[in-house]
N, C-alpha and C positions, 0 to 999 in steps of 0.2 A: 335028606332033611325030613324031620318028622312033621306030622300034620299039626302038632301043637305049635310049632314055630312058623308055620306058613302064614304069610300075610294075606289077610282077607279084605283089606282096605282097597278102595278103588285107586289109590295112589301108589300101589306096588307096581313094579315093572319087571319085565321078563329078562332084562339085560340092557347092555349099552345100545344095541340096535333099536330097541324101543325108546330109549331116552333120546337118542339122536334123531329119530324119525318123528317124535312127538314134540320136539322143540319148535317154538314159533318161528316162522320164516323171517319175521321182523327181528327176532333174536339173532338168527344166522347173519342177516344183513348188518346188524349193528356190531356183531363180533368181527365181521370182515372189516368194517370201518376202524374198529379199535385195533385190530392186529396190523392193518396197513399203516395207521398213524404211529402206533406204539413201536413197532419193529423198525420203522423208518427213523424214529428218534433214537432208538438204541444203536442203529447202524451209524448215525451221525455222531453220536457221543463216543462210540468206540473208535471211529476214525479220528476224531479230534483228540482223543486221549493218546492214540498212537503217534499222530503227527506232532501234537503239542509237546509231549515229553522229549521227543528227539529234537524239536526246534529249540526248546529252552536249553537243552544240554549242549547242542552244537553252537548256540549263540554265545556260550561262554568263551569258546575259542575264536569265533568270528562274529562279533556283534553286528556286522553289516547285513547278516542274513535275516535278522528279525522281521523287518517290514516286508521284505521281498517274498519270504516264504509263508506269509499269512494267506496267500492265495490257496494253499493246501487246506487251511481251515475253512475257507469259504466254499471250496469244493465239497468238503464234508458236510457243511451246513445245507448244501443244495439237496442232499439225500433226504434230509428232514423236510425240506420244502416240498419235495416230490410226494412225500406221504401226506402232507397237509392238502396239497392239490387233489390227490386221489380221494381223501376223506371228504372234501367238499363236493366232488363229483358224485361220489356214492351217496352221501347224505341227501343230495337233491333228488335222487332217484326213489327215495322212500316216500311213498304216498299212502295215506290212510284211505280206507274205503269211504265212499260217499254215504253209504248206509250206516247210520249210527246205532244199529241194533247191537245187543250184547253178543249174539251168535249170528253168524252168516248162514243164509239158507243154502239148500243143496244146489242152487243154480249158479253158484260162484265157481270160478276157475281155480280150484284148490291146487292142482298141479302147477298152475302159473305162479301162485304164491311161493311154493317151494322152489320152483325153478329160479325165480328172482332172488330168493333168500340164499340158496346155495351158490348161485352165480356171483352174488355180491360178496359172499364169504370167500370164495376162491379168488376173486379179483383182489380183494384187500390183502389176503394172505400172500398172494403172488407178489404184489407190490412191496409188502413189508419184508419178505424174505430176500427179494432182489435188492432192496435198499440196505439190508444188513450186509450182504455180500459187497455191494458197491461202497458202502462206508468203510468197511474193513480194508478193501483193496485200495481205496483212495488214501486211507490212513497209512498203509504200508508204503505206498508210492511216495506220499508226502514226507514220511519219515526218512526214506532213502534220499529224497530230494534235499531235505535240510542237511543231512549228514554229508551228502556229496557236494553240495554247494559250499559248505564250510571248508572242504578240502580243495575243491577246484571250481571256481565260479563259472567256468564254461559248461559245466554239467547241468546247470539249472534248467535251461530251455529243453535239453534233451530228455531229462527226467520228467519235466512238466508235461510233455507230450504223452508220456505213458500214463501220467495222472489224469489227463483229459480222457483218455480211452477208458480208464477205470471208472471215471465219473459217468461215462456214457452207459454203463450197465444200469444205472438208476433210471436213465431216460428210456432205455429199452423196457425196463420193468413197468414204468408207468404207461407206456404205449400198449404193452400186452394187457395190463389191467383195464385200460379203457376199452380195448377190443373185447375182452371178456365180459365187461359189464354193459356193453351196448344193448344187448337184447334183454337185460334184466329190468323189467318193468312190473311193478306190483299192480294187479288189477284193482281198479277203483269202482267198478260197477259190475253187477251180475251179468251173466251171459244172456239172459232173456229180458 
């Protein structure tokens, strides 16, 4: 790169490492909340789409399965609710400093800010990705449940148990997210 094209502004960066390390810890925390909630809703929608299309199709042959197999849609909705719960937990952990100055002094625990921000980001991302997997697996199991129930009514309870285990993935994800975020507390006062 020639010297005439080099950036001389203070807003230039040396690469992605500098961009990611200079982003506000509050930004990381809020992105974690957004990813946790957003990906959970995507997982729920994907599961409902998989279950709903098979349910409507199989109900043409056996109309009796319509109301009974709505439990699959409810299990898919639970994954979105897990994301909402985690978003509420994480958003309650974000606290602003008591000092209302424009810049914080050197006596603040800056690594503590980044620890909290990165921890909340990873917590939200873990919950979101787990709920995508849970929503898809519940959707596939619900789809199989609807098609199987249309063929043989005795299969409903057997496949429903598999669907419950698939829904447990979302519960495991929210438990891991809560454990990850337990020690993520933003400092509200200077060290001295």
